[in-house]
C-alpha positions as CSV (number, residue, x, y, z in Angstrom):
1,M,-17.1,-0.4,10.4
2,A,-17.5,1.2,7.0
3,Y,-15.3,-0.2,4.3
4,K,-15.1,3.0,2.2
5,G,-15.2,6.6,3.0
6,Y,-13.3,9.8,3.9
7,F,-10.8,9.9,6.6
8,K,-10.6,13.0,8.8
9,P,-7.1,13.3,10.3
10,K,-6.6,14.5,13.8
11,N,-3.2,15.8,12.7
12,P,-3.9,17.4,9.3
13,Q,-0.5,19.1,9.3
14,K,1.2,15.7,9.0
15,Y,-0.7,14.8,5.8
16,R,1.2,15.4,2.5
17,G,-1.6,16.3,0.1
18,N,-5.2,17.5,0.6
19,P,-6.2,16.5,4.2
20,T,-9.9,17.0,3.3
21,N,-9.8,14.4,0.5
22,I,-8.3,11.3,2.1
23,I,-10.2,8.2,0.9
24,Y,-10.0,4.7,2.5
25,R,-11.0,1.7,0.5
26,S,-11.1,-0.9,3.3
27,G,-11.4,-1.2,7.1
28,W,-7.7,-2.2,7.1
29,E,-6.7,1.0,5.4
30,L,-8.9,3.0,7.8
31,K,-7.1,1.3,10.7
32,F,-3.7,2.0,9.3
33,M,-4.6,5.7,8.6
34,S,-5.8,6.1,12.3
35,Y,-2.6,4.6,13.5
36,I,-0.1,6.6,11.4
37,D,-2.1,9.9,11.9
38,T,-1.6,9.7,15.6
39,H,1.7,7.9,16.0
40,P,4.3,10.3,17.4
41,H,7.2,8.9,15.3
42,V,5.3,9.6,12.0
43,L,6.4,12.9,10.6
44,E,4.3,13.0,7.4
45,W,2.2,10.6,5.4
46,S,0.0,10.4,2.3
47,S,-2.4,8.0,0.7
48,E,-2.4,7.4,-3.1
49,E,-0.8,10.8,-3.7
50,F,1.9,9.6,-6.1
51,F,2.4,7.0,-8.8
52,I,5.0,4.5,-9.8
53,P,5.1,3.4,-13.5
54,Y,5.1,-0.3,-14.2
55,R,4.9,-2.6,-17.2
56,S,1.8,-4.8,-17.1
57,P,2.5,-8.5,-17.9
58,V,-1.0,-8.6,-19.4
59,D,-0.8,-6.0,-22.2
60,G,2.9,-5.1,-22.0
61,K,2.1,-1.4,-21.7
62,I,3.2,1.0,-19.0
63,H,0.6,1.8,-16.4
64,R,0.5,3.8,-13.2
65,Y,0.5,2.2,-9.8
66,F,-0.7,4.4,-6.9
67,P,0.6,2.8,-3.7
68,D,-1.7,2.9,-0.7
69,F,0.6,4.9,1.6
70,Y,3.8,6.9,1.9
71,V,5.1,7.3,5.4
72,K,8.0,9.4,6.6
73,K,8.9,8.4,10.2
74,K,11.6,8.5,12.8
75,N,13.0,5.1,13.7
76,P,13.9,4.2,17.4
77,E,17.5,5.4,16.8
78,G,16.1,8.8,15.6
79,K,17.0,8.3,12.0
80,I,14.4,9.4,9.3
81,E,13.0,6.6,7.2
82,C,10.6,6.6,4.3
83,V,8.3,3.7,3.7
84,V,5.9,3.0,0.9
85,V,3.1,0.7,2.1
86,E,0.6,-1.5,0.3
87,I,-2.2,-3.1,2.2
88,K,-3.5,-6.4,0.8
89,P,-5.3,-9.5,2.0
90,A,-2.7,-12.2,2.8
91,G,-4.3,-14.4,0.1
92,Q,-3.3,-11.9,-2.6
93,T,0.3,-11.8,-1.6
94,K,1.2,-15.2,-3.0
95,P,0.5,-16.9,-6.3
96,P,-2.8,-18.7,-6.5
97,A,-2.8,-22.4,-6.1
98,K,-3.8,-24.2,-9.3
99,P,-7.1,-26.1,-8.9
100,E,-7.6,-29.6,-10.5
101,K,-9.9,-27.9,-13.0
102,V,-9.0,-24.4,-14.3
103,N,-12.0,-22.1,-13.7
104,K,-12.8,-18.4,-14.2
105,R,-12.0,-17.6,-10.6
106,Y,-8.5,-19.1,-10.9
107,I,-7.9,-17.2,-14.2
108,N,-8.9,-13.9,-12.4
109,E,-6.6,-14.7,-9.5
110,V,-3.7,-15.3,-11.9
111,Y,-4.4,-12.1,-13.6
112,T,-4.6,-10.2,-10.3
113,W,-1.4,-11.8,-9.1
114,G,0.5,-10.9,-12.3
115,I,-0.5,-7.3,-12.1
116,N,0.2,-7.0,-8.4
117,S,3.6,-8.7,-8.8
118,A,4.5,-6.3,-11.5
119,K,3.4,-3.3,-9.4
120,W,5.4,-4.5,-6.4
121,R,8.6,-5.2,-8.4
122,A,8.4,-1.6,-9.7
123,A,7.7,-0.3,-6.2
124,Q,10.8,-2.2,-4.8
125,E,13.0,-0.7,-7.6
126,Y,11.6,2.8,-7.1
127,C,12.1,2.6,-3.4
128,A,15.6,1.2,-3.7
129,D,16.6,4.1,-5.9
130,K,15.4,6.5,-3.3
131,L,16.8,4.5,-0.3
132,W,13.2,4.0,0.9
133,T,11.6,0.7,2.0
134,F,8.6,-1.0,0.3
135,Q,6.3,-3.0,2.6
136,I,3.2,-5.0,2.1
137,L,1.0,-5.3,5.1
138,T,-1.8,-7.9,5.5
139,E,-4.4,-8.5,8.1
140,K,-1.8,-10.4,10.0
141,E,0.5,-7.3,10.4
142,L,-2.3,-4.8,11.0
143,Q,-2.5,-5.6,14.7
144,I,-0.7,-2.9,14.3
145,K,3.1,-2.8,14.5
146,F,5.1,-0.5,12.4
């Protein structure tokens, strides 16, 4: 399976944005795109089509976070729900364990964790304001249940 490429939707009318320019950056994103594109309860979706401002803990400046997915779906009770989805390896969804000796890898992991945490806090607040849900999916969830 290719890890990067262009996704061609079977249901382009469901895509909110340009359906000829949908880029996946991992096999997990490709799997999720295929799932939501053909799922009958998904009314519309997009990939990296909008941004959420967040303050970086590294430089203190405002940056733009482009969540992986926006999904508008009908739940089992028939109610419309909007979900913002981020796809990440499970290892990146928790703070890194500090090794006995601090090394460059650990410093990079702390940096990544700090940035991701700031993005996800901003996404939770953004979604709460709109009465949406923010969800992080990992390889564990991508079996796929939605």
